[in-house]
OpenMM code with the backbone's topology and positions (N, CA, C; nanometers):
from openmm import Vec3, app, unit

residues = "UNK UNK UNK UNK UNK UNK UNK UNK UNK UNK UNK UNK UNK UNK UNK UNK UNK UNK UNK UNK UNK UNK UNK UNK UNK UNK UNK UNK UNK UNK UNK UNK UNK UNK UNK UNK UNK UNK UNK UNK UNK UNK UNK UNK UNK UNK UNK UNK UNK UNK UNK UNK UNK UNK UNK UNK UNK UNK UNK UNK UNK UNK UNK UNK UNK UNK UNK UNK UNK UNK UNK UNK UNK UNK UNK UNK UNK UNK UNK UNK UNK UNK UNK UNK UNK UNK UNK UNK UNK UNK UNK UNK UNK UNK UNK UNK UNK UNK UNK UNK UNK UNK UNK UNK UNK UNK UNK UNK UNK UNK UNK UNK UNK UNK UNK UNK UNK UNK UNK UNK UNK UNK UNK UNK UNK UNK UNK UNK UNK UNK UNK UNK UNK UNK UNK UNK UNK UNK UNK UNK UNK UNK UNK UNK UNK UNK UNK UNK UNK UNK UNK UNK".split()
positions = [
    Vec3(12.5000, 14.5907, 12.4668),
    Vec3(12.6424, 14.5554, 12.4591),
    Vec3(12.6474, 14.4906, 12.2999),
    Vec3(12.7431, 14.5375, 12.2223),
    Vec3(12.7371, 14.4909, 12.0851),
    Vec3(12.8553, 14.3935, 12.0729),
    Vec3(12.8190, 14.2815, 11.9901),
    Vec3(12.9109, 14.1651, 11.9860),
    Vec3(12.9433, 14.1479, 11.8390),
    Vec3(13.0698, 14.0943, 11.8239),
    Vec3(13.0822, 14.0714, 11.6706),
    Vec3(13.0331, 13.9514, 11.6315),
    Vec3(13.0030, 13.9497, 11.4914),
    Vec3(12.9317, 13.8298, 11.4327),
    Vec3(13.0298, 13.7293, 11.4393),
    Vec3(12.9993, 13.5983, 11.4623),
    Vec3(13.0861, 13.4866, 11.4549),
    Vec3(13.1222, 13.4599, 11.3054),
    Vec3(13.2369, 13.4055, 11.2767),
    Vec3(13.2759, 13.3725, 11.1534),
    Vec3(13.2170, 13.2034, 11.1223),
    Vec3(13.1797, 13.1425, 11.2574),
    Vec3(13.1385, 13.0061, 11.2171),
    Vec3(12.9842, 13.0218, 11.2112),
    Vec3(12.9346, 12.9173, 11.1348),
    Vec3(12.8058, 12.9350, 11.1284),
    Vec3(12.7262, 12.8678, 11.2300),
    Vec3(12.5946, 12.9111, 11.2544),
    Vec3(12.5279, 12.8529, 11.3710),
    Vec3(12.5157, 12.7026, 11.3547),
    Vec3(12.5077, 12.6442, 11.4657),
    Vec3(12.4978, 12.4850, 11.4548),
    Vec3(12.3765, 12.4588, 11.3726),
    Vec3(12.3839, 12.3648, 11.2901),
    Vec3(12.2906, 12.2992, 11.1988),
    Vec3(12.2764, 12.3959, 11.0633),
    Vec3(12.3285, 12.4935, 11.0636),
    Vec3(12.3393, 12.5844, 10.9260),
    Vec3(12.4678, 12.5900, 10.8502),
    Vec3(12.4455, 12.5681, 10.7146),
    Vec3(12.5735, 12.5803, 10.6341),
    Vec3(12.5786, 12.7049, 10.5941),
    Vec3(12.6912, 12.7743, 10.5623),
    Vec3(12.7202, 12.8942, 10.4861),
    Vec3(12.6484, 12.8880, 10.3487),
    Vec3(12.6073, 12.9896, 10.3269),
    Vec3(12.5232, 13.0198, 10.1822),
    Vec3(12.5776, 12.9733, 10.0578),
    Vec3(12.7125, 12.9850, 10.0595),
    Vec3(12.7699, 12.9302, 9.9352),
    Vec3(12.7818, 12.7842, 9.9311),
    Vec3(12.7748, 12.7146, 10.0537),
    Vec3(12.7829, 12.5634, 10.0577),
    Vec3(12.6271, 12.5042, 10.0382),
    Vec3(12.5372, 12.6020, 10.0750),
    Vec3(12.3914, 12.5351, 10.0716),
    Vec3(12.3453, 12.4872, 9.9437),
    Vec3(12.2913, 12.3725, 9.9187),
    Vec3(12.2474, 12.3109, 9.7968),
    Vec3(12.1061, 12.3901, 9.7696),
    Vec3(12.0829, 12.4030, 9.6508),
    Vec3(11.9248, 12.4716, 9.6125),
    Vec3(11.8439, 12.3558, 9.6361),
    Vec3(11.7224, 12.3692, 9.6924),
    Vec3(11.6301, 12.2655, 9.7151),
    Vec3(11.5856, 12.1792, 9.5930),
    Vec3(11.5817, 12.0309, 9.6144),
    Vec3(11.5601, 11.9573, 9.5104),
    Vec3(11.4126, 11.9845, 9.4666),
    Vec3(11.3684, 11.9596, 9.3350),
    Vec3(11.2319, 11.9981, 9.3022),
    Vec3(11.1410, 11.8617, 9.3673),
    Vec3(11.0203, 11.8849, 9.3635),
    Vec3(10.9435, 11.7963, 9.4454),
    Vec3(10.8765, 11.7047, 9.3548),
    Vec3(10.8850, 11.5778, 9.3535),
    Vec3(10.8203, 11.4829, 9.2464),
    Vec3(10.6512, 11.4996, 9.2757),
    Vec3(10.5913, 11.5065, 9.1714),
    Vec3(10.4608, 11.5307, 9.1729),
    Vec3(10.3648, 11.3920, 9.1685),
    Vec3(10.4530, 11.2816, 9.1691),
    Vec3(10.3796, 11.1462, 9.1858),
    Vec3(10.2836, 11.1287, 9.0729),
    Vec3(10.3059, 11.1582, 8.9573),
    Vec3(10.2208, 11.1389, 8.8586),
    Vec3(10.2617, 11.0022, 8.7827),
    Vec3(10.3693, 10.9561, 8.8234),
    Vec3(10.3941, 10.7998, 8.7666),
    Vec3(10.4337, 10.7926, 8.6170),
    Vec3(10.4338, 10.9213, 8.5483),
    Vec3(10.4851, 10.8919, 8.4093),
    Vec3(10.6215, 10.8489, 8.3734),
    Vec3(10.6994, 10.8754, 8.4833),
    Vec3(10.8498, 10.8405, 8.4702),
    Vec3(10.8601, 10.6919, 8.4707),
    Vec3(10.7627, 10.6194, 8.5442),
    Vec3(10.7620, 10.4514, 8.5639),
    Vec3(10.6864, 10.4076, 8.4427),
    Vec3(10.6296, 10.4765, 8.3410),
    Vec3(10.5923, 10.4251, 8.2202),
    Vec3(10.6711, 10.3723, 8.1252),
    Vec3(10.6627, 10.2849, 8.0680),
    Vec3(10.7427, 10.2247, 7.9511),
    Vec3(10.7496, 10.3204, 7.8276),
    Vec3(10.8701, 10.3628, 7.7750),
    Vec3(10.8581, 10.4552, 7.6513),
    Vec3(10.9515, 10.3873, 7.5546),
    Vec3(10.8926, 10.4234, 7.4340),
    Vec3(10.9531, 10.3660, 7.3145),
    Vec3(11.0003, 10.5014, 7.2121),
    Vec3(11.1276, 10.4863, 7.1733),
    Vec3(11.1842, 10.5810, 7.0771),
    Vec3(11.1437, 10.5414, 6.9295),
    Vec3(11.0568, 10.6317, 6.8581),
    Vec3(11.0202, 10.5870, 6.7200),
    Vec3(11.0735, 10.6925, 6.6520),
    Vec3(11.1843, 10.6685, 6.5559),
    Vec3(11.2361, 10.7733, 6.4925),
    Vec3(11.2935, 10.9051, 6.5254),
    Vec3(11.3233, 10.8929, 6.6569),
    Vec3(11.3683, 11.0216, 6.7492),
    Vec3(11.2773, 11.0739, 6.8203),
    Vec3(11.1455, 11.0188, 6.8199),
    Vec3(11.0200, 11.0877, 6.9197),
    Vec3(11.0081, 10.9719, 7.0111),
    Vec3(11.0111, 11.0177, 7.1396),
    Vec3(10.9743, 10.9160, 7.2535),
    Vec3(10.8250, 10.9272, 7.2897),
    Vec3(10.7548, 10.7926, 7.2944),
    Vec3(10.6293, 10.7933, 7.3178),
    Vec3(10.5965, 10.6928, 7.4393),
    Vec3(10.5149, 10.7279, 7.5192),
    Vec3(10.4667, 10.6408, 7.6210),
    Vec3(10.3728, 10.5245, 7.5603),
    Vec3(10.3934, 10.4035, 7.6365),
    Vec3(10.3049, 10.2998, 7.6018),
    Vec3(10.2195, 10.2750, 7.7019),
    Vec3(10.1243, 10.1823, 7.6917),
    Vec3(10.0254, 10.1592, 7.7760),
    Vec3(10.0783, 10.0545, 7.8973),
    Vec3(10.1953, 10.0356, 7.9201),
    Vec3(10.2618, 9.9568, 8.0012),
    Vec3(10.3344, 10.0439, 8.1140),
    Vec3(10.3296, 10.0066, 8.2255),
    Vec3(10.3983, 10.0721, 8.3497),
    Vec3(10.4718, 9.9608, 8.4100),
    Vec3(10.5968, 9.9917, 8.4867),
    Vec3(10.6827, 9.9172, 8.5636),
    Vec3(10.5997, 9.8487, 8.6643),
    Vec3(10.6292, 9.7107, 8.6881),
    Vec3(10.5470, 9.6447, 8.7724),
    Vec3(10.5808, 9.6688, 8.9228),
    Vec3(10.6801, 9.7472, 8.9519),
    Vec3(10.6993, 9.7818, 9.0905),
    Vec3(10.6380, 9.9182, 9.1411),
    Vec3(10.5703, 9.9851, 9.0405),
    Vec3(10.4871, 10.1068, 9.0591),
    Vec3(10.3757, 10.0769, 9.1316),
    Vec3(10.3418, 10.1380, 9.2259),
    Vec3(10.2004, 10.1222, 9.3168),
    Vec3(10.0996, 10.2447, 9.2645),
    Vec3(9.9992, 10.1791, 9.1985),
    Vec3(9.9166, 10.2681, 9.1524),
    Vec3(9.8393, 10.3589, 9.2550),
    Vec3(9.8228, 10.3107, 9.3597),
    Vec3(9.7701, 10.3869, 9.4818),
    Vec3(9.8385, 10.4947, 9.5351),
    Vec3(9.9385, 10.4676, 9.5726),
    Vec3(10.0505, 10.5564, 9.6483),
    Vec3(10.1319, 10.6416, 9.5273),
    Vec3(10.1310, 10.5909, 9.3943),
    Vec3(10.1960, 10.6581, 9.2952),
    Vec3(10.3482, 10.6644, 9.3223),
    Vec3(10.3941, 10.5580, 9.3911),
    Vec3(10.5426, 10.5445, 9.4238),
    Vec3(10.6076, 10.3996, 9.3849),
    Vec3(10.7321, 10.4029, 9.3528),
    Vec3(10.8046, 10.2753, 9.3346),
    Vec3(10.8030, 10.1915, 9.4606),
    Vec3(10.7521, 10.0733, 9.4587),
    Vec3(10.7845, 9.9821, 9.5860),
    Vec3(10.9166, 9.9243, 9.6276),
    Vec3(10.9943, 9.9502, 9.5215),
    Vec3(11.1453, 9.8924, 9.5385),
    Vec3(11.2495, 10.0040, 9.5238),
    Vec3(11.2094, 10.1382, 9.5509),
    Vec3(11.2776, 10.2459, 9.5263),
    Vec3(11.4250, 10.2449, 9.5721),
    Vec3(11.4850, 10.2019, 9.6913),
    Vec3(11.6185, 10.1973, 9.7256),
    Vec3(11.6946, 10.1019, 9.6510),
    Vec3(11.6352, 9.9871, 9.6031),
    Vec3(11.7056, 9.8920, 9.5452),
    Vec3(11.6701, 9.8687, 9.3863),
    Vec3(11.6004, 9.9828, 9.3339),
    Vec3(11.5253, 9.9695, 9.1986),
    Vec3(11.6223, 9.9480, 9.0911),
    Vec3(11.7432, 9.9871, 9.0848),
    Vec3(11.8209, 9.9927, 8.9635),
    Vec3(11.8826, 9.8283, 8.9802),
    Vec3(11.9087, 9.7775, 9.1020),
    Vec3(11.9520, 9.6342, 9.0946),
    Vec3(11.8297, 9.5377, 9.0735),
    Vec3(11.7104, 9.5686, 9.0991),
    Vec3(11.6162, 9.4690, 9.0629),
    Vec3(11.5604, 9.5025, 8.9165),
    Vec3(11.5535, 9.6152, 8.8761),
    Vec3(11.4844, 9.6357, 8.7398),
    Vec3(11.5730, 9.7002, 8.6656),
    Vec3(11.6297, 9.6084, 8.5520),
    Vec3(11.7336, 9.6694, 8.4624),
    Vec3(11.6742, 9.7980, 8.3786),
    Vec3(11.5464, 9.8139, 8.3485),
    Vec3(11.4926, 9.9175, 8.2630),
    Vec3(11.4850, 10.0535, 8.3550),
    Vec3(11.5142, 10.0447, 8.4731),
    Vec3(11.4928, 10.1711, 8.5453),
    Vec3(11.6119, 10.2791, 8.5304),
    Vec3(11.5970, 10.3928, 8.4582),
    Vec3(11.6831, 10.4996, 8.4350),
    Vec3(11.7070, 10.5742, 8.5551),
    Vec3(11.8347, 10.6234, 8.5823),
    Vec3(11.8750, 10.7141, 8.6925),
    Vec3(11.8078, 10.8402, 8.6540),
    Vec3(11.8082, 10.9443, 8.7388),
    Vec3(11.7522, 11.0590, 8.7143),
    Vec3(11.8333, 11.1461, 8.5898),
    Vec3(11.9643, 11.1324, 8.6134),
    Vec3(12.0456, 11.1997, 8.4858),
    Vec3(12.0194, 11.1267, 8.3534),
    Vec3(11.9935, 10.9854, 8.3640),
    Vec3(11.9772, 10.9193, 8.2167),
    Vec3(11.8401, 10.9507, 8.1742),
    Vec3(11.7441, 10.9810, 8.2550),
    Vec3(11.6100, 11.0068, 8.2293),
    Vec3(11.5750, 11.1604, 8.1651),
    Vec3(11.6776, 11.2530, 8.2320),
    Vec3(11.6727, 11.3779, 8.1861),
    Vec3(11.7374, 11.3785, 8.0320),
    Vec3(11.8699, 11.3159, 8.0155),
    Vec3(11.9466, 11.3215, 7.8852),
    Vec3(11.8655, 11.2438, 7.7826),
    Vec3(11.7796, 11.1506, 7.8162),
    Vec3(11.7079, 11.0652, 7.7258),
    Vec3(11.5577, 11.1353, 7.6969),
    Vec3(11.5141, 11.2416, 7.7633),
    Vec3(11.3866, 11.2944, 7.7228),
    Vec3(11.2916, 11.2105, 7.7868),
    Vec3(11.3050, 11.1274, 7.9040),
    Vec3(11.2094, 11.0368, 7.9373),
    Vec3(11.1145, 11.0888, 8.0407),
    Vec3(11.1347, 11.2284, 8.1099),
    Vec3(11.0464, 11.2654, 8.2050),
    Vec3(10.9454, 11.3511, 8.1456),
    Vec3(10.8299, 11.3587, 8.1894),
    Vec3(10.7277, 11.4551, 8.1146),
    Vec3(10.7653, 11.5884, 8.1134),
    Vec3(10.7334, 11.6711, 8.0104),
    Vec3(10.7930, 11.8120, 8.0222),
    Vec3(10.7402, 11.9093, 8.1409),
    Vec3(10.6364, 11.8731, 8.2146),
    Vec3(10.5892, 11.9332, 8.3196),
    Vec3(10.6558, 11.8879, 8.4649),
    Vec3(10.7522, 11.7863, 8.4385),
    Vec3(10.8163, 11.7222, 8.5718),
    Vec3(10.8941, 11.8569, 8.6201),
    Vec3(10.9049, 11.8661, 8.7585),
    Vec3(10.9759, 11.9627, 8.8295),
    Vec3(11.1186, 11.9488, 8.7873),
    Vec3(11.1704, 11.8424, 8.7728),
    Vec3(11.3107, 11.8077, 8.7376),
    Vec3(11.3646, 11.8535, 8.6030),
    Vec3(11.2756, 11.8804, 8.5098),
    Vec3(11.3093, 11.9349, 8.4039),
    Vec3(11.2264, 12.0594, 8.3541),
    Vec3(11.1152, 12.1050, 8.4254),
    Vec3(11.0522, 12.2081, 8.3698),
    Vec3(11.0989, 12.3284, 8.3738),
    Vec3(11.1184, 12.3988, 8.2464),
    Vec3(11.1874, 12.5128, 8.2246),
    Vec3(11.2951, 12.5016, 8.1511),
    Vec3(11.3703, 12.3681, 8.1340),
    Vec3(11.4800, 12.3573, 8.0681),
    Vec3(11.4498, 12.3667, 7.9043),
    Vec3(11.5279, 12.4705, 7.8581),
    Vec3(11.5380, 12.5098, 7.7205),
    Vec3(11.5414, 12.4042, 7.6228),
    Vec3(11.4736, 12.3760, 7.5293),
    Vec3(11.4611, 12.2743, 7.4370),
    Vec3(11.4345, 12.1502, 7.4802),
    Vec3(11.3790, 12.1295, 7.5972),
    Vec3(11.3186, 11.9876, 7.6605),
    Vec3(11.2109, 11.9422, 7.6094),
    Vec3(11.2035, 11.8366, 7.5412),
    Vec3(11.0500, 11.7834, 7.4971),
    Vec3(11.0438, 11.6523, 7.5783),
    Vec3(10.9407, 11.6325, 7.6587),
    Vec3(10.9289, 11.5035, 7.7095),
    Vec3(10.8518, 11.4135, 7.6003),
    Vec3(10.8287, 11.2956, 7.6621),
    Vec3(10.7676, 11.1897, 7.5781),
    Vec3(10.6067, 11.2452, 7.5332),
    Vec3(10.5783, 11.1957, 7.4112),
    Vec3(10.4416, 11.2058, 7.3682),
    Vec3(10.3633, 11.1281, 7.4501),
    Vec3(10.2614, 11.1772, 7.4912),
    Vec3(10.1494, 11.1153, 7.5733),
    Vec3(10.0477, 11.0580, 7.5122),
    Vec3(9.9891, 11.1366, 7.4343),
    Vec3(9.8535, 11.0924, 7.3395),
    Vec3(9.8721, 11.1407, 7.2185),
    Vec3(9.8309, 11.0448, 7.1278),
    Vec3(9.8471, 11.0856, 6.9666),
    Vec3(9.7227, 11.0421, 6.8952),
    Vec3(9.7257, 11.0758, 6.7712),
    Vec3(9.6022, 11.0065, 6.6844),
    Vec3(9.6645, 10.9478, 6.5711),
    Vec3(9.7807, 10.9050, 6.5657),
    Vec3(9.8467, 10.8438, 6.4654),
    Vec3(9.8167, 10.6848, 6.4540),
    Vec3(9.7596, 10.6142, 6.3655),
    Vec3(9.7536, 10.4788, 6.3667),
    Vec3(9.8639, 10.3914, 6.3421),
    Vec3(9.9792, 10.4519, 6.2846),
    Vec3(10.0884, 10.3965, 6.2684),
    Vec3(10.2016, 10.3799, 6.3867),
    Vec3(10.1864, 10.4917, 6.4655),
    Vec3(10.2274, 10.4677, 6.5834),
    Vec3(10.1714, 10.3506, 6.6853),
    Vec3(10.0347, 10.3622, 6.6653),
    Vec3(9.9520, 10.2480, 6.7527),
    Vec3(9.9966, 10.1124, 6.7080),
    Vec3(10.0283, 10.0848, 6.5634),
    Vec3(10.0587, 9.9750, 6.5059),
    Vec3(10.1855, 9.9277, 6.5679),
    Vec3(10.2819, 10.0098, 6.5502),
    Vec3(10.4221, 9.9830, 6.5996),
    Vec3(10.4222, 9.9428, 6.7447),
    Vec3(10.3548, 10.0234, 6.8265),
    Vec3(10.3358, 9.9830, 6.9811),
    Vec3(10.2728, 9.8370, 6.9912),
    Vec3(10.1806, 9.8261, 6.9064),
    Vec3(10.1032, 9.6950, 6.9361),
    Vec3(10.2016, 9.5728, 6.8943),
    Vec3(10.3142, 9.5786, 6.8287),
    Vec3(10.3948, 9.4799, 6.7748),
    Vec3(10.4987, 9.4765, 6.8831),
    Vec3(10.5106, 9.5538, 6.9699),
    Vec3(10.6439, 9.5448, 7.0877),
    Vec3(10.6289, 9.4044, 7.1516),
    Vec3(10.7214, 9.3458, 7.1957),
    Vec3(10.7118, 9.2329, 7.2872),
    Vec3(10.6921, 9.2852, 7.4192),
    Vec3(10.6252, 9.2001, 7.5092),
    Vec3(10.6177, 9.2285, 7.6386),
    Vec3(10.7192, 9.2339, 7.7319),
    Vec3(10.7434, 9.3076, 7.7991),
    Vec3(10.8524, 9.3249, 7.9065),
    Vec3(10.8155, 9.2617, 8.0182),
    Vec3(10.8984, 9.1488, 8.0768),
    Vec3(10.8662, 9.1026, 8.2141),
    Vec3(10.8604, 9.1894, 8.3256),
    Vec3(10.9237, 9.3277, 8.3169),
    Vec3(10.9198, 9.4002, 8.4176),
    Vec3(10.8123, 9.5252, 8.4075),
    Vec3(10.7148, 9.4952, 8.3401),
    Vec3(10.6166, 9.5731, 8.3077),
    Vec3(10.4732, 9.5038, 8.3111),
    Vec3(10.3597, 9.5890, 8.3321),
    Vec3(10.2396, 9.5445, 8.3388),
    Vec3(10.1457, 9.6337, 8.2734),
    Vec3(10.0175, 9.6002, 8.2033),
    Vec3(9.9373, 9.6677, 8.1172),
    Vec3(9.8790, 9.7854, 8.2162),
    Vec3(9.8788, 9.9123, 8.1679),
    Vec3(9.8031, 10.0050, 8.2590),
    Vec3(9.7676, 10.1203, 8.1685),
    Vec3(9.6445, 10.1320, 8.1159),
    Vec3(9.6181, 10.2363, 8.0122),
    Vec3(9.6514, 10.3646, 8.0600),
    Vec3(9.7044, 10.4397, 7.9543),
    Vec3(9.7215, 10.5854, 8.0029),
    Vec3(9.5787, 10.6605, 8.0141),
    Vec3(9.5684, 10.7448, 8.1054),
    Vec3(9.4704, 10.8183, 8.1315),
    Vec3(9.5092, 10.9619, 8.1168),
    Vec3(9.3971, 11.0539, 8.0662),
    Vec3(9.4097, 11.1972, 8.0765),
    Vec3(9.3807, 11.2534, 8.2110),
    Vec3(9.4770, 11.2635, 8.2995),
    Vec3(9.4390, 11.3131, 8.4355),
    Vec3(9.5155, 11.4470, 8.4611),
    Vec3(9.4462, 11.5392, 8.5375),
    Vec3(9.5337, 11.6347, 8.5716),
    Vec3(9.6473, 11.5854, 8.6758),
    Vec3(9.7639, 11.6567, 8.6609),
    Vec3(9.8574, 11.6215, 8.7454),
    Vec3(9.8566, 11.6482, 8.8850),
    Vec3(9.8680, 11.5507, 8.9663),
    Vec3(9.8548, 11.5803, 9.1262),
    Vec3(9.9575, 11.6822, 9.1632),
    Vec3(9.9138, 11.7546, 9.2607),
    Vec3(10.0058, 11.8424, 9.3188),
    Vec3(10.0395, 11.7993, 9.4718),
    Vec3(10.1810, 11.7987, 9.5015),
    Vec3(10.2085, 11.7637, 9.6423),
    Vec3(10.1387, 11.8504, 9.7437),
    Vec3(10.1214, 11.7606, 9.8468),
    Vec3(10.0864, 11.8236, 9.9904),
    Vec3(10.1516, 11.9120, 10.0368),
    Vec3(10.0921, 12.0415, 10.0836),
    Vec3(10.1799, 12.1320, 10.1593),
    Vec3(10.2083, 12.1383, 10.3018),
    Vec3(10.1857, 12.0186, 10.3634),
    Vec3(10.1937, 12.0207, 10.4922),
    Vec3(10.0662, 12.0359, 10.5676),
    Vec3(10.0627, 12.0374, 10.6832),
    Vec3(9.9418, 12.0561, 10.7556),
    Vec3(9.9062, 12.2033, 10.8021),
    Vec3(9.7740, 12.2407, 10.7905),
    Vec3(9.7208, 12.3742, 10.8161),
    Vec3(9.7707, 12.4070, 10.9644),
    Vec3(9.8035, 12.5481, 10.9954),
    Vec3(9.8256, 12.5600, 11.1381),
    Vec3(9.6992, 12.5909, 11.2213),
    Vec3(9.7168, 12.5438, 11.3506),
    Vec3(9.5901, 12.5404, 11.4141),
    Vec3(9.5441, 12.6962, 11.4437),
    Vec3(9.4212, 12.7134, 11.4576),
    Vec3(9.3704, 12.8380, 11.4725),
    Vec3(9.3600, 12.9216, 11.3602),
    Vec3(9.3976, 12.8655, 11.2441),
    Vec3(9.3877, 12.9426, 11.1156),
    Vec3(9.2580, 12.9035, 11.0377),
    Vec3(9.1974, 13.0122, 10.9819),
    Vec3(9.0617, 12.9699, 10.9336),
    Vec3(9.0974, 12.9235, 10.7898),
    Vec3(9.0209, 12.8149, 10.7571),
    Vec3(9.0009, 12.7358, 10.6419),
    Vec3(8.9003, 12.8017, 10.5602),
    Vec3(8.9302, 12.8126, 10.4224),
    Vec3(8.8277, 12.8439, 10.3272),
    Vec3(8.8462, 12.9968, 10.2969),
    Vec3(8.7332, 13.0502, 10.2281),
    Vec3(8.7506, 13.1832, 10.1726),
    Vec3(8.7821, 13.2837, 10.2911),
    Vec3(8.8311, 13.3858, 10.2546),
    Vec3(8.8659, 13.4913, 10.3641),
    Vec3(8.7400, 13.5349, 10.4206),
    Vec3(8.7428, 13.5627, 10.5520),
    Vec3(8.6386, 13.6170, 10.6264),
    Vec3(8.5431, 13.5240, 10.6866),
    Vec3(8.5703, 13.3947, 10.6293),
    Vec3(8.4831, 13.2979, 10.7001),
    Vec3(8.5208, 13.2559, 10.8472),
] * unit.nanometer
topology = app.Topology()
chain = topology.addChain("A")
for resn in residues:
    res = topology.addResidue(resn, chain)
    for name in ("N", "CA", "C"):
        topology.addAtom(name, app.Element.getBySymbol(name[0]), res)
């Protein structure tokens, strides 16, 4: 027996034209939580990080209330517009003309300027490290599926 397709979507599913594209996944690198300074139009990271950033989990400890608690916290839109997210962040990766903050440099003048900055009560010292960007975990492996190299 042949049935006509229903014009109403299946329960729990939205029509394709109303579906939102998936949001990029945060890599939990913590660089968006670093203090940044604009020096003559170039944004630099400092050796200070938001005091609400948890170094172990790489997450904000006050995320739902962060804008009310920390006046320095930029919204995603403000961070993108201000060039405050790292260039490899999924929220800006591939945007034409987007340059993220400068992470490492060999300019003593920049170091001198950064050393003169007053301390911000919403930040704490946390030296920058050259680390590989962590990748998000992809869920749990399926049962019964071999792990490791093919054929093992």
